[in-house]
N, C-alpha and C positions, 0 to 999 in steps of 0.2 A: 375512404381509407381508414382502417382501424389501427390505432396505435395503443399498445399495451405498455404501461410503465410500472415497474416493480421497484418500490422505494421503501426505506425503513419507516416504521411508524413514528410519528412525531408526538403522539399523546397530547398532554397538556401544553407542551412546548410548541405545538403546531399553531397556537395562537400568535406566536412570534412571526410576523410576515417575512422576516429575513431568513427564516429556516426553510429555505427553498428545497432542500434535499429530501424532505419527508413526503410520504404519499399524500398526505392531506393538502399540501401546497403545490405538489406536482411540478416542481422546478419553476413555478411561476409562469408556465407557458400554456396553460389551459386555454385562455382566451385566444392566444395566437393560433393554436391548433384548430380550435372550433371555428374561429373567424375565417380560416382557410377552407372550411367545409369538411373537416375530418373529425372522426370520433376519437376521443382520448379516454382511456380507462386507466385509472391510477389505483393500484392495489399494493398490499404488503405480502400477499401469499407468494412464496418463492418456488414451491414445487407441488402444490396441491391441486385439487379439482378446480378451484376458482381460476387459477392461472391457466391450467390446461384447457379449460372451457373457452377462455378468451383467446388463447393462441390458435384455436381451430380456424378462425377467420381473420387473424391479425396479419398486417403487412409489415409492421415495425414493432420491435421489442426494444425497450429502453430499460437498462438495469444499472446498478452501481457496484463498485468493489466492496462497499461498506455493508450491503445487504444483497449479496450476489445471488443471481439465478445460475444454477449449474446447467448450462445448455449442452446436453449431450445428444447423441443420435436419436435416442428414444424420444426426447422432448421435441426434436425437430421433425420426427415422424408425425407428430400431432399438430404440426404448424405448416401445412402445405403451401400456404400463401405468403409465408414469411420471406421478405426480401432484404431487410436491413436490421441489424442489431447494433445499437448504440450503447456504449458505456458512458454514463454520466460521471466522468472521472477518468482515471488512468488505470489500465491493467485489464486485459481481456482474457486472461488465462482461465477464467471460469467458463469460457466458451470452447467447445471442441472445434478448433479452427479448421482442422482437416475436414470435418463433416460440413462445416459452413462453406468451405471452398468447393467441396464436391457438389453441393446443392446450389452453388452460385449465389450465396447470400453474402452481402457486403457486411463487414464488421468494422466498426470505427470507434475511436475513443477521443477524449478531449485533451489533446496534447498540452502539456505544460500547465494545466489548470491547478495542479497540486504542488508544484515545485517548491514554492516558498513555504507553504504550511508544513509540508513533510520535512523539509530541511530544518525548519525551526523546531519541530517536534523532536527530531533526532538529537539536536544539540541539547534540548531540555532533558531528554532521557539520559544522555551521557552525564550531565551534571547531577541529575537525580541519583544515579548509581554511584558515581565517584564520591559525591559528598554524603552518601548514606542517608538521603533525605527521607525516604519512606519510613524507615524505622523511627527516625526522629519525629516525624509527623504523628505516627501511630502512638508513640510514647506520650505525646501531649494529649491526644484524644483519650487515652486510657488513664490519664491522671498521673503519669510518671514524670520523672526528672532524671533520666538515666544517662547523664552526660558521659561518663566513662565508657559504658558499653557502646554508645553510639559513636563517640569519637575514635574508638579503637578500629573502626572500619571506614573512617572518613579521610579523604585525601584532597590535596590541591590538584586541579587539572593542569596547572602550569607545569611545563617541562615534561609532561607525559608524552608517550608516543601513541598516536591514534592512526589506525588503518581504516581505509575506506575501500571496501571490496565492491567495485562497481561504480566507477566514477563518471556516470552520465551527468545530466543537468543537476539532479538532486545531490549526488555525491560532491560535485564541484561546488555547489552552493553551501553545503555543509562545511567544506574546507574553508571557504571564505568567512563563514560565520565563526569558525574556530580560531581564525588568525589572531584576534586580540588576546587569546588565552596563552599565546606563546607555546604552542605544542609543536612537536614534530609530526608531520602528517605524511603517511605513506598511502599510496593508492594503487589499485589494480584496475585496468580497463582492457577490454579485448583489443582495442586499437589505442596504442599509446599516444598521449598528448604530445604536442611539440614542445620544445624547450621554453618558448615564450609563455605558453599556456601554463606549463608547470611552475615557472617562476611567479607568474601572476597569482596563481592559486595557492602557492606555498606547498606544492606537492613534491614528493619523491616517489618514483615508480618502484614498485616491489611486487613480486609474485606472492601467492598465498603463503608459501613456506616461510618466507622472510617475515611476513606479518605475524604468523603464528608464533614465531620465535621471539619477536621484538616488541609487539604491541601491548600496551596496557589496556587499550580499548580497541575493539574491532567493530566497525559499523558495516552491516550487510546492506548493500543498496544495489543488488544485481537482480536481473529478471529471473523468474522461475523457469528453468529449462530442464531437460533431462540431465544435463551436466551439473546443474546447481541443486537439484532436488536432493535433500539429505546431505549437502556439502558439509554442514557443521553437525556431524554425527560424532560418535565416540572417538573415532580415530583422530580427526582434526582437532576436536576440542581438547583431547589429551595432549596435543602438541602445543597448545597455547601456554603462555606464561601462567604459572599457577597464581590465582588471584586476579586474573584479568577480567574485564567486563566485555560482554557481547550484547550489541544492540542490533536488532533486526527490524528494519523499516521497509523491507521489500515484500517478501512472502513468507508465511509461517513455515511452509514445508521445506524451505532451504535449511532449517534447523531440525534435527531429529528430536521429536517430542520427549522420549524417555531419556535420551542422552543429556539433554539440557537439565532435566530434573536431577539426574544422578550427579552431574557436575556441580550443581549448586549445593546439593546435600553433602558432597565430599569436600567442598571448598576449592575444587579445581577452578570453577568460575566464582568470582566474588559477587557477580550480579548479572542478571539477564533482563533486558528490556526490549519491548517490541510493541508495535501497534497492529501486528498481523499475526494470525493464528493459522494452524494447519487445517482447521475446520472452522468455518464461519457461518452463522454465529457459533461461538464456542459453546459446547454443552456445559451444563452447570458443574459436572464432575470432571471437567478438563483439568489435568494436573498442573497446568501452568497458572491456574487461578490461585492455587494454594502452595506452590513451591516456595522455598525460602529465598529471600533477597531478590525479589523480582520487582519490576516496575511496568507491568503490562497495562495496556489500555485497549478498549474495544474498537479498534480500527476507526479512529476518529481524526487522525492526523490530517488527512486530506480533505476534510469536510468542515473546516472553519467557515464562519459566515462569509468571509471574503472568498474562500475557495469555492463555496457553493455558488456564489454569484458568477464566478468564472466558468465553472463547468455547466451551470444552467444556461448561460448565454451561449456558450459554444455548442451545447446540445440544440438550442433553438436555431443557431446558424446552420448546423448540419441538417436539421429537418427542413429548413427553408430551401437549402440547395436541393434536397431530395424532392420536395414538392414541385420545384421548378425544373426538375430533370436536368440539374446542373451537377458537375462533379463536386464531391466533397473535398475539403482541403487535403492535399496529398499527405501531409505528415500526420493526419488523423487516422489514416486508413491502415487497417491490419489485414483484412481480406478483401479482395475485389477481383472481379473477372475470373473467378474460379482459382485464384492463386493467393497464397499467404505472402504478404508483403513484409518488409523489414519492420515497419511500424514505428510508433513513437515510444513504445515501452523500453526498447533497448537504449534509445537516445536519453530517456530520463534516468534509467537505472544502469547504464553502462554495459 
């Protein structure tokens, strides 16, 4: 059996053995795969001739949300033996799930492997925006001491209202992490939590309209679906409190590219942060790289060294089940038996 793994290049950092998520270190499972009598190919090519050549006779494809392979029908046409697509991490929206179901290809991901690291990253980005940290850091780097200019946009987080749009496991953990800051936390989830859960998490249920009207910070933690694609475009951004902050830790395409830039330039948004882009890897000329008052990162929130250990181990367990013709863990499955399942992504991102 041939297994093709497409991971980000580690470069010099690949010498760090804990950096499991890079192509050079191949999730730390090369010996496991080869000892089981299978071939493992680990590459960084996401859509070129090298990948397509290997997919011609591959049975398993492993990819990550951080260095995604966009698996569409055309790519699947060139992979006639493909039976399993594994996401080393969480989020399989880079795969055409309908095409996978039509071809009876199983799609699975590593549920809950990124919950802690993404939630922590979100809280960090909230603080970075609210405290105006990036301009302060750049001021020091550039030899400045511009206290007045920086302080004019710096706030306490305490007593602010934070909305979490998509209160799955990650959104709920964000709320718990925010509790010590004494904020008011609103949430939206397709299925409302019960009263005990709301009290424990410090949540108050609110629909998007109320969040737009009241929140000083909105955190987007919902899955990318036809309903959420472009949800934060000009219309909804214009309804937010002027000077509010928007943090998107779900998928870049939930926010409209140009609308975000315009809102930052006009002051409608005081800041935008995110770890996800509407195109990944983002091109060098992507406007989110240079727009004012942003705190963007290159989709690294879910791949801390601890996160890598979790998704690498879960990938190994998924392969072990597949090798032994055993069922994969149910909450990892996105597509199976020709049908799209509810999957783990909604559970994580509400």
